[in-house]
C-alpha distance (Angstrom), angle and dihedral (degrees) to the residues before:
residue distance angle dihedral
M1 . . .
A2 3.81 . .
R3 3.82 90.3 .
L4 3.81 91.2 51.1
F5 3.80 91.6 52.7
E6 3.81 90.2 48.1
R7 3.81 89.7 54.2
L8 3.81 92.4 46.0
A9 3.81 90.3 50.5
Q10 3.81 88.9 57.9
S11 3.80 91.2 57.8
K12 3.80 111.2 88.3
F13 3.81 89.3 -156.6
R14 3.83 98.2 47.8
S15 3.80 95.1 40.1
G16 3.80 90.6 54.1
F17 3.79 93.8 72.1
H18 3.80 119.0 97.7
L19 3.77 135.6 159.0
R20 3.78 112.0 -98.0
A21 3.80 124.4 -145.2
Q22 3.82 90.0 -92.6
E23 3.81 94.1 56.2
R24 3.81 92.3 42.2
A25 3.80 91.0 52.6
Y26 3.80 90.6 48.1
F27 3.81 90.3 51.5
E28 3.81 91.3 49.4
K29 3.80 92.2 48.0
Q30 3.81 96.5 45.7
G31 3.79 98.8 36.3
R32 3.79 130.0 -133.9
A33 3.83 95.9 -81.0
K34 3.81 92.3 55.7
I35 3.81 92.7 46.7
E36 3.82 89.7 50.8
E37 3.81 89.3 50.4
H38 3.81 88.8 52.5
A39 3.82 89.7 49.4
R40 3.81 91.2 53.4
D41 3.81 90.8 48.7
F42 3.81 94.4 46.9
I43 3.81 92.6 48.9
R44 3.80 93.6 46.0
E45 3.80 93.9 47.4
R46 3.82 103.9 33.8
L47 3.81 106.8 26.6
A48 3.81 110.3 21.6
P49 3.82 100.4 70.8
A50 3.80 116.0 95.8
E51 3.81 89.9 -118.8
P52 3.82 107.6 22.7
R53 3.78 117.3 -154.1
N54 3.84 110.2 -99.5
D55 3.80 91.2 1.8
G56 3.76 109.6 -161.5
K57 3.80 91.4 26.1
Q58 3.81 102.6 49.1
T59 3.81 98.0 97.0
P60 3.81 117.6 76.5
W61 3.80 117.1 -134.2
R62 3.82 96.6 -130.0
G63 3.76 145.3 1.7
H64 3.80 101.6 80.0
P65 3.82 132.7 50.1
V66 3.80 90.6 -127.6
F67 3.81 92.7 56.1
I68 3.80 91.3 53.1
A69 3.81 90.5 46.0
Q70 3.80 91.1 51.0
H71 3.80 91.8 56.8
A72 3.81 93.2 41.5
T73 3.81 92.6 52.5
G74 3.80 102.0 37.6
C75 3.81 92.9 -109.2
C76 3.80 95.9 118.1
C77 3.81 101.2 99.1
R78 3.78 140.0 2.0
G79 3.80 92.6 -97.9
C80 3.80 92.2 56.1
L81 3.80 90.7 43.7
S82 3.77 88.6 55.8
K83 3.81 94.3 46.5
W84 3.81 99.2 43.1
H85 3.80 103.2 27.3
H86 3.82 103.9 24.4
I87 3.81 91.9 -124.1
P88 3.80 106.9 147.7
P89 3.81 120.4 -123.3
H90 3.82 127.6 -129.9
R91 3.80 96.7 49.2
A92 3.78 131.5 81.6
L93 3.78 115.4 -94.3
R94 3.79 114.4 -107.4
E95 3.80 119.9 -124.9
D96 3.82 91.7 -106.9
E97 3.81 90.5 52.2
Q98 3.79 90.8 50.8
R99 3.83 90.4 50.1
Y100 3.81 89.7 49.1
I101 3.82 92.0 52.1
V102 3.79 92.0 48.5
S103 3.81 90.1 49.7
V104 3.83 90.7 51.3
L105 3.80 90.8 49.3
M106 3.79 93.9 47.8
C107 3.79 92.0 46.2
W108 3.80 90.0 54.1
I109 3.81 92.0 46.4
D110 3.81 91.4 48.6
R111 3.79 90.2 51.6
E112 3.81 91.2 49.0
M113 3.79 93.1 48.8
K114 3.81 89.7 54.2
A115 3.80 93.2 49.4
C-alpha cells in the first residue's frame, strides 16, 4: 500500500483531498468501527455492482470521511478503480476486492486523522 500512497501523492488532484473539521468531528463522534462499517456498505452498494448506477458520479464530494477518502484514493468510481488499482470495470467486485478497497480507504482516513 505504500507504493499506492506514493503514486497518489504525485497526483495534484488526489493529493488535494483532506478531511475538513466537519468530517473529522463526524469520525470522532461515530468512531473508527462505525466509519469502517459505512465504508463497507458504501462500497458494496455504490461500487461493487458490475454496472453501478450513475457510475462516475455516484460518490459525493463531501459530507462523510469515506466519500473524501474515495476521491483521494481513486476508489470513487469504476474508471478510477481501473486506473489506480487495476480492478477491471464491467464485472461485479469480488469480496476480496471490496475488502482491499475498504482497507485503502481506512488507511487513508487513519493517516488524515493523525495529521
